[in-house]
C-alpha positions as CSV (number, residue, x, y, z in Angstrom):
1,X,-61.1,-53.9,59.8
2,X,-59.9,-50.3,59.2
3,X,-62.1,-48.3,56.8
4,X,-61.9,-44.7,55.9
5,X,-64.8,-42.3,55.4
6,X,-66.4,-39.2,56.6
7,X,-67.7,-39.1,60.2
8,X,-71.2,-39.5,58.8
9,X,-70.3,-42.5,56.7
10,X,-68.5,-44.2,59.6
11,X,-71.6,-43.6,61.8
12,X,-73.8,-45.2,59.1
13,X,-71.5,-48.1,58.7
14,X,-71.5,-48.6,62.5
15,X,-75.3,-48.6,62.4
16,X,-75.2,-51.3,59.7
17,X,-73.1,-53.5,62.0
18,X,-75.8,-53.3,64.6
19,X,-78.5,-54.7,62.4
20,X,-79.1,-58.3,63.4
21,X,-78.6,-61.0,60.8
22,X,-81.8,-61.7,58.9
23,X,-83.4,-58.3,59.7
24,X,-84.1,-55.5,57.3
25,X,-84.2,-51.8,58.0
26,X,-84.9,-48.8,55.8
27,X,-82.6,-45.9,55.0
28,X,-85.0,-43.7,57.0
29,X,-84.7,-46.0,60.0
30,X,-80.9,-45.5,60.0
31,X,-81.3,-41.8,59.6
32,X,-83.7,-41.6,62.5
33,X,-81.4,-43.8,64.6
34,X,-78.5,-41.4,63.9
35,X,-80.7,-38.4,65.0
36,X,-80.9,-37.1,61.5
37,X,-84.4,-38.1,60.4
38,X,-84.3,-36.0,57.2
39,X,-81.0,-37.6,56.0
40,X,-82.3,-40.8,54.4
41,X,-80.7,-39.9,51.0
42,X,-77.4,-39.1,52.7
43,X,-77.6,-42.5,54.4
44,X,-78.3,-44.2,51.1
45,X,-75.1,-42.5,49.7
46,X,-73.1,-43.7,52.7
47,X,-74.5,-47.2,52.3
48,X,-73.5,-47.2,48.6
49,X,-70.0,-46.1,49.6
50,X,-69.5,-49.0,52.0
51,X,-66.0,-50.4,51.2
52,X,-66.5,-53.8,52.8
53,X,-70.0,-54.8,51.7
54,X,-70.4,-58.2,53.2
55,X,-68.5,-57.5,56.4
56,X,-70.5,-54.2,56.8
57,X,-73.9,-55.6,55.9
58,X,-75.3,-53.0,53.6
59,X,-77.5,-55.7,52.0
60,X,-79.8,-55.4,55.1
61,X,-81.0,-51.9,54.0
62,X,-84.0,-51.4,51.8
63,X,-86.3,-48.5,50.9
64,X,-89.0,-47.5,53.4
65,X,-91.5,-48.7,50.8
66,X,-90.0,-52.2,50.9
67,X,-88.4,-51.8,47.5
68,X,-84.9,-53.1,46.9
69,X,-82.7,-50.3,45.5
70,X,-79.6,-50.9,43.4
71,X,-77.0,-53.1,45.0
72,X,-73.4,-53.0,43.7
73,X,-73.3,-56.8,43.2
74,X,-76.8,-57.1,41.8
75,X,-80.3,-57.5,43.2
76,X,-80.2,-61.3,42.9
77,X,-77.2,-61.5,45.1
78,X,-78.7,-59.1,47.7
79,X,-82.0,-61.1,47.8
80,X,-80.0,-64.4,48.2
81,X,-77.9,-63.0,51.1
82,X,-81.1,-61.8,52.8
83,X,-82.8,-65.1,52.3
84,X,-79.8,-67.1,53.5
85,X,-79.7,-65.0,56.7
86,X,-83.4,-65.3,57.3
87,X,-83.3,-69.1,56.8
88,X,-80.4,-69.4,59.2
89,X,-82.3,-67.5,61.9
90,X,-85.4,-69.8,61.7
């Protein structure tokens, strides 16, 4: 898969690929992982710009509060994908 983005976006997308199936992380977790703990909003923007949503699993990212933010294909689909992954890992 060849995707185009800024260096920061590509780094965020690579971090998304490292999230195990069925696990959830926050935007803040990704920002911290990238060494930019104050960049949670920039991470959210990069996640939203993900050009290959299911292949680069942006559905595994939620707010630090546990809230599901907007998802391009709807919250119902996001929750269903998370539930399917969680069930498959049981």
